[in-house]
C-alpha positions as CSV (number, residue, x, y, z in Angstrom):
1,X,-5.6,-14.5,0.7
2,X,-6.9,-17.9,-0.4
3,X,-8.2,-18.0,-4.0
4,X,-9.7,-21.2,-5.4
5,X,-8.1,-22.4,-8.7
6,X,-10.5,-22.4,-11.6
7,X,-10.5,-24.2,-14.9
8,X,-12.1,-21.1,-16.5
9,X,-9.9,-19.6,-19.2
10,X,-10.4,-16.1,-17.8
11,X,-9.3,-17.1,-14.3
12,X,-5.6,-16.6,-14.8
13,X,-4.1,-14.7,-11.9
14,X,-0.6,-13.3,-11.2
15,X,0.6,-13.9,-7.7
16,X,2.2,-10.5,-7.3
17,X,-1.0,-8.7,-8.4
18,X,-3.0,-10.5,-5.7
19,X,-0.2,-9.7,-3.2
20,X,-0.5,-6.0,-4.1
21,X,-4.3,-6.2,-3.3
22,X,-3.3,-7.5,0.2
23,X,-0.7,-4.8,0.6
24,X,-3.2,-2.1,-0.3
25,X,-6.0,-3.2,2.1
26,X,-3.4,-3.7,4.9
27,X,-2.0,-0.2,4.3
28,X,-5.4,1.4,4.2
29,X,-6.4,-0.4,7.3
30,X,-3.4,0.9,9.2
31,X,-4.0,4.4,7.9
32,X,-7.5,4.5,9.5
33,X,-7.2,2.2,12.5
34,X,-3.5,2.1,13.3
35,X,-1.3,-1.0,13.5
36,X,-2.9,-4.4,14.1
37,X,-0.3,-5.1,16.8
38,X,-1.3,-2.0,18.7
39,X,-5.0,-3.0,18.6
40,X,-4.1,-6.5,19.9
41,X,-2.1,-4.9,22.7
42,X,-5.2,-3.0,23.7
43,X,-7.3,-6.2,23.7
44,X,-5.3,-9.5,23.5
45,X,-8.4,-11.6,23.1
46,X,-8.7,-10.6,19.5
47,X,-12.3,-9.5,19.6
48,X,-11.6,-5.9,18.9
49,X,-9.3,-6.5,15.9
50,X,-11.7,-9.0,14.3
51,X,-14.6,-6.5,14.7
52,X,-12.5,-4.0,12.8
53,X,-10.9,-6.2,10.2
54,X,-13.9,-8.1,8.9
55,X,-16.1,-5.1,7.9
56,X,-13.0,-3.3,6.5
57,X,-12.0,-6.1,4.2
58,X,-15.6,-6.7,3.1
59,X,-16.1,-3.0,2.3
60,X,-12.8,-3.0,0.4
61,X,-13.8,-6.1,-1.6
62,X,-17.1,-4.5,-2.5
63,X,-15.2,-2.6,-5.3
64,X,-14.3,-6.0,-6.8
65,X,-17.9,-7.3,-6.6
66,X,-20.1,-7.4,-9.7
67,X,-23.3,-9.2,-8.9
68,X,-22.3,-12.2,-6.8
69,X,-18.9,-12.5,-8.3
70,X,-15.6,-11.1,-7.1
71,X,-13.6,-9.9,-10.0
72,X,-10.0,-10.2,-8.9
73,X,-7.0,-8.7,-10.9
74,X,-6.3,-11.1,-13.7
75,X,-4.1,-11.3,-16.8
76,X,-6.3,-8.6,-18.4
77,X,-5.1,-6.2,-15.8
78,X,-1.4,-6.8,-16.5
79,X,-0.9,-3.3,-18.0
80,X,-1.7,-1.6,-14.7
81,X,0.2,-1.3,-11.4
82,X,-1.5,-1.2,-8.1
83,X,0.2,0.6,-5.2
84,X,1.4,3.4,-7.4
85,X,0.1,6.9,-8.2
86,X,-0.8,8.3,-11.6
87,X,0.5,11.8,-12.1
88,X,-1.0,14.6,-14.2
89,X,1.5,16.2,-16.5
90,X,1.3,20.0,-16.2
91,X,3.1,22.9,-17.9
92,X,5.4,25.4,-16.2
93,X,2.7,28.1,-15.6
94,X,0.2,25.6,-14.2
95,X,2.9,24.2,-11.9
96,X,3.6,27.6,-10.5
97,X,-0.1,28.2,-9.8
98,X,-0.3,24.8,-8.1
99,X,2.7,25.6,-5.9
100,X,1.1,28.9,-4.9
101,X,-2.2,27.1,-4.1
102,X,-0.3,24.6,-1.9
103,X,1.3,27.4,0.1
104,X,-2.0,29.1,0.6
105,X,-3.7,25.9,1.7
106,X,-1.1,24.9,4.2
107,X,-0.9,28.5,5.6
108,X,-4.7,28.5,6.3
109,X,-4.1,26.6,9.5
110,X,-1.9,29.4,10.8
111,X,1.2,28.2,12.6
112,X,-0.1,24.6,12.7
113,X,2.0,22.3,10.4
114,X,-0.2,20.5,7.9
115,X,0.0,18.6,4.7
116,X,-1.9,18.6,1.4
117,X,-2.7,16.6,-1.7
118,X,-4.3,17.9,-4.9
119,X,-5.9,15.7,-7.5
120,X,-7.4,16.6,-10.9
121,X,-10.0,14.0,-11.9
122,X,-8.3,10.7,-10.9
123,X,-4.7,12.0,-11.3
124,X,-2.4,13.3,-8.7
125,X,-1.2,16.9,-9.2
126,X,0.7,17.7,-6.0
127,X,1.6,16.2,-2.6
128,X,3.5,17.3,0.5
129,X,3.4,14.0,2.4
130,X,5.8,11.1,2.1
131,X,5.6,8.7,-0.8
132,X,4.1,5.8,1.2
133,X,1.4,8.1,2.7
134,X,0.8,9.5,-0.7
135,X,0.1,6.0,-2.1
136,X,-2.5,5.4,0.6
137,X,-4.2,8.7,0.4
138,X,-4.3,8.6,-3.4
139,X,-5.8,5.1,-3.3
140,X,-8.5,6.2,-0.9
141,X,-9.3,9.4,-2.8
142,X,-9.7,7.3,-6.0
143,X,-11.9,4.8,-4.2
144,X,-14.2,7.3,-2.3
145,X,-13.4,11.0,-2.8
146,X,-12.9,12.1,-6.4
147,X,-15.8,13.3,-8.5
148,X,-15.9,9.9,-10.3
149,X,-16.0,8.1,-7.0
150,X,-18.9,10.3,-5.8
151,X,-20.9,9.9,-9.0
152,X,-23.6,7.2,-9.1
153,X,-22.1,3.9,-10.1
154,X,-18.5,5.2,-9.6
155,X,-15.9,2.6,-9.0
156,X,-12.1,2.3,-8.6
157,X,-9.5,2.9,-11.2
158,X,-9.0,-0.7,-12.3
159,X,-10.2,-2.2,-15.6
160,X,-13.0,-4.1,-13.7
161,X,-16.0,-2.6,-15.4
162,X,-14.3,-0.7,-18.3
163,X,-12.9,-3.5,-20.5
164,X,-13.6,-7.0,-21.3
165,X,-14.7,-9.7,-18.9
166,X,-12.2,-10.5,-16.2
167,X,-11.6,-13.4,-13.9
168,X,-14.2,-14.0,-11.3
169,X,-14.7,-16.0,-8.1
170,X,-17.8,-16.9,-6.3
171,X,-18.1,-14.7,-3.2
172,X,-18.9,-17.7,-1.1
173,X,-15.5,-19.3,-1.9
174,X,-13.6,-16.3,-0.6
175,X,-15.1,-16.3,2.9
176,X,-14.5,-19.0,5.4
177,X,-17.4,-20.5,7.3
178,X,-20.0,-19.7,4.7
179,X,-23.0,-19.6,7.0
180,X,-21.5,-17.2,9.4
181,X,-20.1,-15.1,6.6
182,X,-23.5,-14.7,5.0
183,X,-24.9,-13.5,8.3
184,X,-22.2,-10.9,8.7
185,X,-22.5,-9.9,5.1
186,X,-26.2,-9.1,5.6
187,X,-25.4,-6.9,8.6
188,X,-22.5,-5.1,6.9
189,X,-24.7,-3.8,4.1
190,X,-26.7,-1.8,6.6
191,X,-25.8,1.9,6.3
192,X,-26.3,2.7,9.9
193,X,-23.3,3.3,12.2
194,X,-21.7,-0.1,12.6
195,X,-21.9,-2.2,15.7
196,X,-20.0,-5.4,15.2
197,X,-20.0,-7.9,18.1
198,X,-20.8,-5.0,20.5
199,X,-17.9,-2.9,19.3
200,X,-18.4,0.6,17.7
201,X,-16.6,0.2,14.4
202,X,-16.0,3.0,11.9
203,X,-16.1,1.9,8.2
204,X,-14.2,4.4,6.1
205,X,-14.4,2.2,3.0
206,X,-18.2,1.8,3.0
207,X,-19.7,3.0,-0.3
208,X,-21.9,6.0,-0.8
209,X,-21.1,7.6,2.6
210,X,-19.4,10.7,1.3
211,X,-21.2,13.7,-0.3
212,X,-20.4,17.3,-1.3
213,X,-21.6,19.9,1.1
214,X,-22.9,23.3,0.2
215,X,-19.5,24.9,0.9
216,X,-17.7,22.5,-1.3
217,X,-16.2,20.4,1.5
218,X,-16.9,16.7,1.5
219,X,-18.9,15.4,4.4
220,X,-19.5,12.0,5.9
221,X,-21.1,10.6,9.1
222,X,-18.8,7.6,9.2
223,X,-16.9,9.1,12.1
224,X,-20.0,10.1,14.1
225,X,-20.0,8.6,17.5
226,X,-23.6,9.7,18.0
227,X,-26.0,8.7,15.2
228,X,-28.4,11.4,16.3
229,X,-25.8,14.2,15.9
230,X,-26.8,16.9,13.4
231,X,-23.2,17.6,12.4
232,X,-20.6,15.3,10.9
233,X,-17.5,14.5,12.8
234,X,-14.2,15.2,10.9
235,X,-12.5,12.0,9.7
236,X,-9.1,11.1,11.1
237,X,-6.2,9.1,9.8
238,X,-2.8,7.9,11.0
239,X,0.4,8.9,9.2
240,X,2.5,5.7,9.5
241,X,5.8,7.4,9.1
242,X,5.4,10.0,11.9
243,X,2.8,8.1,13.9
244,X,0.7,11.4,13.9
245,X,-3.1,11.3,14.0
246,X,-4.4,13.8,11.5
247,X,-7.8,15.3,10.6
248,X,-8.7,14.7,7.0
249,X,-10.5,17.6,5.3
250,X,-11.5,17.2,1.6
251,X,-12.7,20.0,-0.6
252,X,-14.0,19.7,-4.2
253,X,-14.4,22.2,-7.0
254,X,-15.5,20.7,-10.3
255,X,-12.8,18.2,-11.2
256,X,-10.3,19.4,-8.5
257,X,-10.1,17.5,-5.2
258,X,-8.0,19.0,-2.4
259,X,-7.1,17.0,0.8
260,X,-5.8,18.9,3.8
261,X,-4.3,17.0,6.7
262,X,-4.2,18.8,10.1
263,X,-2.6,17.3,13.3
264,X,-5.2,16.4,15.8
265,X,-2.9,17.4,18.6
266,X,-2.9,21.0,17.3
267,X,-6.7,21.5,17.4
268,X,-7.9,22.0,20.9
269,X,-11.5,22.7,20.4
270,X,-12.0,20.0,17.7
271,X,-14.8,20.7,15.3
272,X,-14.9,24.4,16.0
273,X,-11.2,24.6,15.2
274,X,-11.7,22.6,12.0
275,X,-14.6,24.9,11.0
276,X,-12.4,27.9,11.4
277,X,-9.6,26.4,9.2
278,X,-12.2,25.6,6.5
279,X,-13.4,29.2,6.6
280,X,-9.8,30.3,6.2
281,X,-9.4,28.0,3.2
282,X,-12.5,29.4,1.5
283,X,-11.5,33.0,2.2
284,X,-7.8,32.7,1.2
285,X,-7.8,30.1,-1.5
286,X,-11.1,30.2,-3.4
287,X,-9.7,32.3,-6.3
288,X,-6.6,30.2,-6.6
289,X,-8.6,27.0,-6.6
290,X,-10.7,28.4,-9.4
291,X,-7.7,29.4,-11.5
292,X,-5.9,26.1,-11.0
293,X,-9.0,24.1,-12.0
294,X,-9.6,26.2,-15.0
295,X,-6.0,26.0,-16.2
296,X,-5.8,22.2,-15.7
297,X,-9.2,21.7,-17.5
298,X,-8.0,23.7,-20.5
299,X,-4.8,21.6,-20.7
300,X,-6.6,18.3,-20.2
301,X,-6.4,16.0,-23.2
302,X,-9.4,13.9,-22.3
303,X,-9.7,10.3,-21.1
304,X,-7.2,9.1,-23.8
305,X,-4.7,11.8,-23.0
306,X,-1.9,9.4,-22.4
307,X,-2.7,7.1,-25.3
308,X,0.2,6.5,-27.8
309,X,-1.0,5.3,-31.1
310,X,0.2,1.8,-31.9
311,X,1.4,1.1,-28.4
312,X,-0.2,-0.5,-25.3
313,X,2.2,0.2,-22.5
314,X,2.9,0.4,-18.8
315,X,5.6,2.6,-17.5
316,X,6.6,2.2,-13.8
317,X,9.0,4.3,-11.7
318,X,9.6,2.1,-8.6
319,X,11.7,4.7,-6.8
320,X,8.9,7.3,-6.9
321,X,6.0,4.8,-6.9
322,X,4.6,6.4,-10.0
323,X,3.1,4.6,-13.0
324,X,1.6,5.6,-16.3
325,X,-0.3,3.3,-18.7
326,X,-2.4,3.1,-21.8
327,X,-6.1,4.0,-21.1
328,X,-8.1,1.0,-20.0
329,X,-10.4,1.3,-23.0
330,X,-7.4,1.0,-25.3
331,X,-5.9,-2.0,-23.4
332,X,-9.3,-3.8,-23.7
333,X,-8.8,-3.9,-27.5
334,X,-5.8,-6.2,-27.1
335,X,-6.3,-9.9,-28.0
336,X,-6.3,-12.4,-25.2
337,X,-3.1,-14.1,-26.4
338,X,-1.2,-10.8,-26.1
339,X,-2.4,-10.2,-22.6
340,X,-1.6,-13.7,-21.5
341,X,1.9,-13.5,-22.9
342,X,2.5,-10.1,-21.2
343,X,1.1,-11.4,-17.9
344,X,3.4,-14.4,-18.0
345,X,6.4,-12.3,-18.8
346,X,5.7,-9.9,-15.9
347,X,5.2,-12.9,-13.6
348,X,8.7,-14.2,-14.5
349,X,10.2,-10.8,-13.8
350,X,8.4,-10.7,-10.4
351,X,10.0,-14.0,-9.6
352,X,13.4,-12.7,-10.6
353,X,13.0,-9.6,-8.3
354,X,12.1,-11.9,-5.4
355,X,15.2,-14.0,-6.0
356,X,17.3,-10.8,-5.9
357,X,15.6,-9.9,-2.6
358,X,16.2,-13.3,-1.1
359,X,19.9,-13.2,-2.2
360,X,20.2,-9.7,-0.7
361,X,21.4,-8.4,-4.1
362,X,21.7,-4.6,-4.1
363,X,22.5,-4.4,-7.8
364,X,19.4,-4.4,-10.0
365,X,19.7,-6.1,-13.3
366,X,19.1,-4.2,-16.6
367,X,16.9,-6.4,-18.7
368,X,15.5,-6.2,-22.3
369,X,13.2,-9.0,-23.4
370,X,11.3,-9.4,-26.6
371,X,8.8,-12.2,-27.0
372,X,6.7,-13.2,-30.1
373,X,3.3,-14.2,-28.8
374,X,1.1,-16.9,-30.4
375,X,-0.9,-14.3,-32.3
376,X,2.4,-12.8,-33.6
377,X,2.2,-9.7,-31.3
378,X,5.5,-8.5,-29.8
379,X,5.5,-8.5,-26.0
380,X,8.4,-6.3,-24.6
381,X,9.8,-5.7,-21.2
382,X,12.7,-3.4,-20.3
383,X,14.0,-2.6,-16.8
384,X,16.8,-0.3,-15.8
385,X,17.8,1.8,-12.7
386,X,14.5,1.2,-10.9
387,X,12.3,1.9,-13.9
388,X,10.2,-0.6,-15.9
389,X,8.6,-0.4,-19.3
390,X,6.2,-3.0,-20.6
391,X,4.5,-2.8,-24.0
392,X,2.5,-4.9,-26.5
393,X,2.7,-4.3,-30.2
394,X,0.0,-6.1,-32.1
395,X,0.3,-4.3,-35.4
396,X,4.0,-4.6,-35.8
397,X,6.3,-6.1,-38.5
398,X,7.6,-9.7,-38.0
399,X,11.2,-8.7,-37.5
400,X,12.8,-8.2,-34.1
401,X,14.6,-5.1,-35.6
402,X,11.2,-3.4,-36.2
403,X,10.0,-4.2,-32.6
404,X,13.3,-3.0,-31.2
405,X,13.1,0.2,-33.2
406,X,9.5,0.9,-32.1
407,X,10.6,0.4,-28.4
408,X,13.5,2.8,-28.9
409,X,11.3,5.5,-30.4
410,X,8.9,5.2,-27.5
411,X,11.8,5.4,-24.9
412,X,13.2,8.5,-26.7
413,X,10.0,10.4,-27.0
414,X,8.1,9.5,-23.8
415,X,10.8,8.3,-21.3
416,X,13.6,10.7,-21.9
417,X,15.7,8.0,-23.4
418,X,15.8,6.0,-20.2
419,X,15.5,2.7,-21.9
420,X,17.5,3.6,-25.0
421,X,20.3,1.2,-26.1
422,X,23.0,3.8,-26.1
């Protein structure tokens, strides 16, 4: 990724945040198309991989596009963590009902081994795939499959359109050979099945290509080989860990989104076999889906459910690839000086992590850092045993003791004492 430096005060980027964007688009590409090396082996000239990569990246960047500007992650996004999942906290009874639903879903395919993910709104409830596959499927669901993504004007889960103005880059500066890029860009906004340089290219990240069918299953014609076909072909993905090609079936009931992954190798009559499994899901799981959605909706605390009064925070569990943060609307109330200080602090910690990786150091350092920003806000970072906590306290006392006590209270109440001093 090449990003032109800007003198604009808003254009302050963190290298690791931009690197996470690259990691995300690369992982999503491999999930849908397989490895780049495998495609090059099929056609060493590079024409096939270029035909796939260009529209995929353009479609991915469309979520960062506002008007003619690309809004890349900046210091205002410092209290969010890309390449992690956000989990919904559920009670014991709800967890039992979710486990029962998972068993019913995965048994609907008979003896065929399959996997599932369950989301409520934009939060993960359950997954039976590996952590890396969960990250990719969760990211795609948030981008294109959840009720919010399907709604008019729906966008991804970043702060891009929910908070204050963020950094922006002219679209033209991000694409090499501006003239050729403009020509391709015109072609790529055509909603017809994609033909790029004579290759048939499927574009799973293209916007507004998913819709909810009458039976509740989500449908798309992205995977249709025949544009005149009256039925939609079932999407397929690759599981990187097992190198299995899977059918992706998504079902939606109100705020609940269910994703079922079925091995392609186990379905001999293709669409007829998938239709049979879908019927089994509706017959066996409809009542359980209704119960789970109803229970989760009753327990839902609203868009500010994870807001903690007086705190703006980001909590990350690197071992499980899970994060939780203050709602974007609350983060957007922070002053620019606070966010700049936090972004700078996280950038320093990113560099420290990279030094440890280069030095092949297995032992992770426990850190506790308190910084007084220019606007007198406290900017705090704590790391221990693969977990990280970042917070900004703008309405805090001037003393370090007060800030330390506030962080201790947060750790005790919301982190099980993980970051406590004792």
